[in-house]
MARKEFI-733714 format. One record per residue (C-alpha): residue in three letters; x negated, y, z. Coordinates in steps of 0.001 Angstrom, whole numbers. Each point is the difference from the previous one (the first is absolute). Layout:
% residues N
["ALA",[X,Y,Z]]
...
% end
This chain:
% residues 284
["MET",[-26565,-8532,-18990]]
["ASN",[3262,401,-1936]]
["PHE",[2695,2208,1495]]
["TYR",[3601,-405,-1161]]
["ILE",[2549,2566,1222]]
["VAL",[3803,-120,35]]
["ILE",[1965,3177,769]]
["PRO",[3797,-95,389]]
["ALA",[1508,3426,-730]]
["HIS",[3558,1183,570]]
["ASN",[678,3660,-874]]
["GLU",[-3602,1083,610]]
["GLY",[-162,2636,-2723]]
["LYS",[-1203,2641,2443]]
["ASN",[-2929,-2084,1251]]
["ILE",[-1080,-2766,-2357]]
["THR",[-2105,2195,-2290]]
["GLN",[-2346,856,2861]]
["THR",[-189,-3655,1000]]
["LEU",[-887,-1131,-3507]]
["LYS",[-2551,2755,-534]]
["SER",[-1754,-1081,3189]]
["LEU",[-126,-3608,-1218]]
["VAL",[-1240,695,-3532]]
["ASN",[-2735,2140,1585]]
["GLN",[-1273,-2802,2223]]
["LYS",[-3731,-719,-196]]
["LEU",[934,-3675,-16]]
["LYS",[2807,-353,-2515]]
["PRO",[2664,-2645,620]]
["LYS",[113,-2702,-2661]]
["LYS",[3781,176,-164]]
["LEU",[2625,2387,1335]]
["ILE",[3667,-983,-251]]
["LEU",[2557,2754,561]]
["VAL",[3503,-1207,747]]
["ASP",[2718,2516,-828]]
["ASP",[2550,-1206,2538]]
["ASN",[3355,1340,-1189]]
["SER",[-1161,3626,-49]]
["SER",[2411,2702,-1119]]
["ASP",[-2575,2809,-215]]
["ASN",[-3067,390,-2258]]
["THR",[-2047,-2733,1683]]
["GLY",[231,-2256,-3046]]
["GLN",[-1173,2710,-2407]]
["ILE",[-2999,847,2159]]
["ILE",[-946,-3675,81]]
["ASN",[355,-178,-3791]]
["ASP",[-2412,2918,-388]]
["PHE",[-2672,-1826,1994]]
["THR",[487,-3349,-1753]]
["LYS",[-640,1726,-3333]]
["ARG",[-3305,1412,1257]]
["PHE",[-1364,-2998,1926]]
["ASN",[214,-3543,-1332]]
["TRP",[-442,-1523,3469]]
["ILE",[3207,1646,1234]]
["LYS",[3280,-1788,-766]]
["LYS",[3640,775,705]]
["VAL",[2691,-2378,1218]]
["VAL",[3661,998,284]]
["ASN",[1934,-1494,2904]]
["LYS",[3747,273,582]]
["SER",[1095,328,3613]]
["SER",[2291,2063,2215]]
["SER",[-297,3767,127]]
["ALA",[-280,-25,3807]]
["HIS",[-3307,1024,1553]]
["LEU",[-655,-2943,2309]]
["PRO",[-3145,-1596,1404]]
["GLY",[-580,-3738,-130]]
["ALA",[1397,-2358,-2594]]
["LYS",[692,2702,-2620]]
["ILE",[-3632,1074,35]]
["ILE",[-1343,-3549,-15]]
["ASN",[2337,-1087,-2787]]
["ALA",[-1376,2876,-2065]]
["PHE",[-3544,-1016,962]]
["TYR",[631,-3546,-1243]]
["ALA",[1425,1315,-3262]]
["GLY",[-3475,1422,-597]]
["TYR",[-2059,-2742,1629]]
["GLU",[1584,-2738,-2093]]
["THR",[-1349,1633,-3176]]
["LEU",[-3599,-387,1205]]
["ASP",[-2474,-2805,-560]]
["ASP",[-1975,-1422,2920]]
["HIS",[-3396,1442,-959]]
["TYR",[-110,2415,2909]]
["ASP",[-2112,100,3143]]
["VAL",[1998,2681,1806]]
["LEU",[3708,737,-391]]
["CYS",[1335,3382,1105]]
["LYS",[3588,1014,649]]
["PHE",[10,3804,88]]
["ASP",[2780,2564,240]]
["ALA",[620,2617,-2676]]
["ASP",[-497,2969,2327]]
["ILE",[-3606,-542,1096]]
["VAL",[-3062,2014,-1075]]
["PHE",[-3322,-1849,249]]
["GLU",[-3512,1363,214]]
["PRO",[-2150,-1011,-3028]]
["ASP",[-2040,-2513,2013]]
["TYR",[2954,-1735,1658]]
["LEU",[-92,-3245,-2014]]
["SER",[-3790,-157,-22]]
["LYS",[-36,194,3808]]
["LEU",[2614,-2743,237]]
["LYS",[-2269,-2106,-2208]]
["VAL",[-2927,494,2384]]
["HIS",[2101,-1093,2970]]
["PHE",[1189,-3160,-1753]]
["GLU",[-3507,-870,-1188]]
["ASN",[-1548,541,3424]]
["ASN",[2442,-2258,1827]]
["PRO",[1257,-3171,-1704]]
["CYS",[2486,-491,2865]]
["LEU",[1656,3354,-694]]
["GLY",[3485,-650,-1341]]
["MET",[1447,3523,-54]]
["VAL",[-1434,3519,170]]
["ALA",[1266,3555,-436]]
["GLY",[-453,3608,995]]
["VAL",[2343,2313,1898]]
["CYS",[2759,2380,-1100]]
["TYR",[86,3754,505]]
["ILE",[3074,2178,-526]]
["LYS",[190,3722,-604]]
["LYS",[1286,2168,2834]]
["GLU",[158,3638,-998]]
["LYS",[-3497,562,-1471]]
["ASP",[-1820,-2877,1706]]
["TRP",[-246,-3721,-684]]
["ILE",[544,-1915,3252]]
["LEU",[-71,-3702,858]]
["GLU",[3351,-1690,-610]]
["ASN",[-167,-1758,3328]]
["LEU",[2973,-2366,-143]]
["ASN",[-1689,-3244,935]]
["ARG",[-2841,-1468,1996]]
["ASN",[-3428,595,-1508]]
["ASP",[-490,-3632,-1047]]
["HIS",[3082,-169,-2224]]
["ILE",[-318,343,-3770]]
["ARG",[2793,2121,-1375]]
["GLY",[2312,-1498,-2609]]
["ALA",[-1012,2802,-2360]]
["LEU",[-3645,-1113,-11]]
["LYS",[-145,-3775,-116]]
["ALA",[-3132,-1636,-1441]]
["TYR",[-330,-3791,237]]
["ARG",[-2812,-2394,-735]]
["LYS",[1471,-2507,-2438]]
["ASP",[-461,-3056,2240]]
["CYS",[1640,1777,2917]]
["PHE",[2928,1186,-2107]]
["LEU",[717,-3516,-1222]]
["GLN",[-467,-1678,3380]]
["ILE",[2524,2244,1784]]
["GLY",[2567,-906,-2646]]
["LYS",[-280,3374,-1754]]
["LEU",[2514,2665,1122]]
["LYS",[3299,-807,1692]]
["ARG",[3137,1463,-1555]]
["SER",[1059,1649,3241]]
["ILE",[-339,3200,1914]]
["GLY",[-2959,-346,2356]]
["TRP",[-2067,-1703,-2708]]
["ASP",[-2855,2452,621]]
["THR",[-425,-1160,3593]]
["LEU",[726,-3639,-676]]
["ASP",[-2746,-251,-2622]]
["GLU",[-2625,1180,2485]]
["ILE",[1064,-2322,2779]]
["LEU",[107,-2969,-2365]]
["ALA",[-3452,931,-1290]]
["GLN",[-1288,-88,3581]]
["TYR",[1853,-3281,556]]
["TYR",[-2135,-1445,-2787]]
["GLN",[-3173,1528,1525]]
["TRP",[-448,2909,-2406]]
["LYS",[-1327,3333,1245]]
["ILE",[1875,3300,-427]]
["LEU",[-1779,3338,-301]]
["VAL",[1277,3570,132]]
["ASP",[-2795,2387,-989]]
["ASP",[941,3398,1404]]
["SER",[-2726,1652,-2072]]
["LEU",[2047,-802,-3120]]
["LYS",[2538,2813,50]]
["VAL",[2832,104,-2505]]
["LYS",[2690,2628,-488]]
["HIS",[3560,-1251,455]]
["LEU",[2180,2420,-1948]]
["LYS",[3325,-1251,1362]]
["PRO",[91,-987,3697]]
["THR",[1062,-3551,823]]
["GLY",[3753,-469,344]]
["PHE",[776,3237,-1846]]
["ASN",[3635,-126,-1107]]
["TYR",[447,-3722,739]]
["SER",[3586,-1148,-423]]
["PRO",[2058,-506,3194]]
["GLY",[-179,-3805,-205]]
["ALA",[-3773,-136,576]]
["SER",[167,-513,3780]]
["LEU",[2584,-2744,-430]]
["LEU",[-2382,-1829,-2326]]
["GLN",[-2844,456,2484]]
["GLY",[2057,-1710,2688]]
["GLU",[768,-2827,-2396]]
["ALA",[-3708,-362,-736]]
["THR",[-944,-468,3660]]
["TYR",[2398,-2949,95]]
["ARG",[-1372,-1484,-3226]]
["MET",[-3537,271,1398]]
["ARG",[1088,-1871,3175]]
["PHE",[-831,2909,2323]]
["GLY",[2934,-678,2316]]
["PHE",[2454,2423,1586]]
["LEU",[-2267,1538,2680]]
["LEU",[-2710,982,-2491]]
["THR",[2645,1397,-2323]]
["LEU",[1379,2045,2883]]
["ILE",[-3433,1481,745]]
["ILE",[-856,663,-3658]]
["GLY",[3387,1595,-645]]
["LEU",[-253,2150,3117]]
["LYS",[-3437,1237,-1020]]
["ARG",[1186,841,-3508]]
["GLY",[3052,1737,1404]]
["LEU",[-2189,2151,2233]]
["VAL",[-2356,854,-2872]]
["THR",[2891,1023,-2250]]
["GLN",[1971,1479,2923]]
["SER",[3021,-1966,-1133]]
["SER",[2134,-2310,2132]]
["GLN",[1642,-1184,-3228]]
["VAL",[-3343,-1385,-1226]]
["PHE",[-380,-1960,3241]]
["LEU",[3537,-1388,-164]]
["SER",[-426,-909,-3671]]
["TYR",[-3035,-2137,848]]
["LEU",[2072,-1992,2492]]
["LYS",[2963,-232,-2360]]
["GLY",[-2180,-1210,-2880]]
["TYR",[-1561,-2665,2234]]
["SER",[3411,-1179,1254]]
["ILE",[1490,-207,-3486]]
["ALA",[-2969,-2019,-1286]]
["LYS",[203,-2371,2973]]
["ASN",[3761,-499,-289]]
["ASP",[-267,-565,-3749]]
["LYS",[-2920,-2412,504]]
["THR",[-2068,1993,-2483]]
["PRO",[-3014,-2092,-1146]]
["PHE",[-3317,595,1759]]
["ILE",[-2975,1132,-2080]]
["VAL",[-2624,-1678,2208]]
["ASP",[-231,-3501,1457]]
["LYS",[7,-705,3760]]
["PRO",[-3811,34,550]]
["GLN",[-285,3244,-1972]]
["GLY",[2910,1473,1964]]
["LYS",[-1659,-910,3297]]
["TYR",[-3195,1687,-1146]]
["LEU",[1912,3096,-1124]]
["ARG",[1717,332,3381]]
["SER",[-3182,-462,1998]]
["THR",[-1812,2542,-2169]]
["ARG",[2691,2629,510]]
["TRP",[133,-623,3748]]
["ARG",[-3777,328,274]]
["GLY",[200,3310,-1837]]
["ILE",[2718,1301,2320]]
["LEU",[-1833,-1073,3139]]
["ARG",[-3248,1508,-1285]]
["ARG",[1638,3374,-547]]
["ILE",[1592,-100,3487]]
["LYS",[-3367,-873,1547]]
["PHE",[-1804,2972,-1538]]
["LYS",[2651,2591,766]]
% end
């Protein structure tokens, strides 16, 4: 089973060495690893160069983009800059972040999961962050959601969902579309990885605005956007985050921003999110 990995990296000089060491020390080596230096102004590019000189299966791609630290399209554009250099001789495609440390058996355990279940479209472990001297679960999402930092796709699933959408929210949309096409999703909480930089660390102020835009483009509707924005505002303890969600949605609607899913997919997305909300209310 051939694993190809693409890692977008923007100013990750403090973290990427640990990430790359953990990947070159995997029991199951990836066949190809593409590192995308996405407009970095630190020593990220030099660190990548050092690894490409030592390992012939590691390649570097330079991508020019904005200097802002934003989720969504910026990350996916960088991902595609790397992905488009690959051939199609892969069985599993991984999109990883440049601030993750993997245990040596991480890829080999993913391989076992994929081999044991031909209907499995996506699988990953869970992220832990350091708090004082301890590593604790980075519990930002429900336990059946694969984090954007840890995506691993079976090739057929990846192609059927239309690859990755160039939008914020891509890392939820991919899962729901995979389920729409009857693929299974697995989060293995025994696969623990260290996340060196917590999610959302130092995101630029426009991130919440883009998230509101994304809910429109995914056909969620205003009420779902209201609930999602309110939840995020409570988590971040910021009324501005909540208001930015609503503003981003309104701007996208008024501008008639193109949708990124068709009507049947949008209906499925909405029903899936509502089921998740109702399930959480039921068990509280």
